[in-house]
N, C-alpha and C positions, 0 to 999 in steps of 0.2 A: 327126407322131409319129415316134419314133425307130425306126431299123432294128432295134434290139435287141428292142423290144416286138413288132414284126412277126414277127421270127424266132421269138420265144417262142410267139407265137400259132400259127404254122405247126407248130412242134414239138408244141404241145399238141393240135392237130388230128390230127397223126399218131399221137399216143398214144391219142386217142379211136378212131381207125380201128383201131389194133392191138387195143384193147379189144373193139371190135365183132367183129373176126375171132376172137378168143379166145372170146367169148360164143357165136358161131355154132358153133365147134368143140365147145364144152361143152354145146350144146343150150339155152342161155339166150337164146332168141330175142327176148323182150321187152327184155332188157338190151341186146341188140345194136341194136335199133331206137333205144333211148335214146342209145346211144353214137354211132350214125350221125347222129342229129339234131345232137348236140353237135359232131361232126366237121365237118359241113357248116356249121353256124352259125359256128364258130370259124375255119374256112377263109375264109368270106366276110368275117368281121371282119378277118382278116389282110389281105385284099385292100384293104379300105377303109382300114385303118391305113397301108398302104404308100403311099396317096395323101394322107396327112396328114389324114384324116377321123377325127374323134373319134367312137367308137362307144359307144352307151349300153349299160349293163349290163342288157339285156333280151334275151329269146330271139328275139323276132320283129323282125328288122331289114329285112324285105322292102321296106317303103316307102322306107327310107333307101337301100337298094341300088338300087332303081329310079330314085330321084331323082338320085343321084350317078353312076350308070352312064350316064345321059343327058347329064350335064354334063362329066364328066372323061374326057379322052382316054386316060389311063392305065388306065381301066376298060373299054376297047374290047372286050376279050375277054369280059368279063362281059356287056356289052350284046349282043354277038353270040350268046351262049348264054343270054340272059336267060330265055326261056321254059322251056328245059330246067332251068335252075338253080332258078327260082321254083317250077316244078311239084314238083320233088323236095323242095325246102326246105319248102314249105307242106304237102306231104303228111306229111313227117316231123314237122313241128310238130304236125299234127293227131293223129298216132299217139303222140307223145311222152308225153302225160299218161296215156293208157291203158296204155302200156308201163311207165311208172314206178309207176303205182298200180293194178296188176292187181286188187287186192282191192276197189277202188272203181269199176272200169270198168263203164260202161253198155253196153259192147260186148264181152262175154266171148267171142263167137264169132270175134274177130279172129284170123287165122292169122299169127302173128308169124314163124313159120318161113319161109313163102313170102315174106312181106314182107322179111325180112332178106336172103334170097337174092336177091331182086329189086333191093333198094336198095343193096346193097354195091357193085356195080360202078358204079352211078350216083354214089354218094357219093365213090368213088375218083376219078371223072372230075371232079367239082366241086373236089376237092382239087388235082388236076393243073392245072385252069384257074387256080385261085387262086395256085398256085405260079408259074405263068407271068406272072401279073399282077405279083406281087411282084418277080420277076426282071427285068421290063422296065425 
């Protein structure tokens, strides 16, 4: 994959992170969770793209991430932080639908405010890890 596509993906991830921060400031916590999931997802896709891996247009790429982080030396940092990354990513994937479709949520008691505050620094760390992978 081209470096341009990878750079665009990282830029897009940073936009989603900015959106999450704005949503938190504005008290839109469910939107912040949605944005954080997108930031983490696109950060991880950028890391995979940087290694020449074609990523599918789906939200859950966790299996692909595990497979390639075990095979590619360029994804060493992902592998070293795999448990941390996968925990955050899978949690955010789980909350994503409830956050996006509050009117249909089967879990109305979810405290998105606490979740957004908790996951923001974790999502920032995932972006930092992915940036390092891209720059290697």
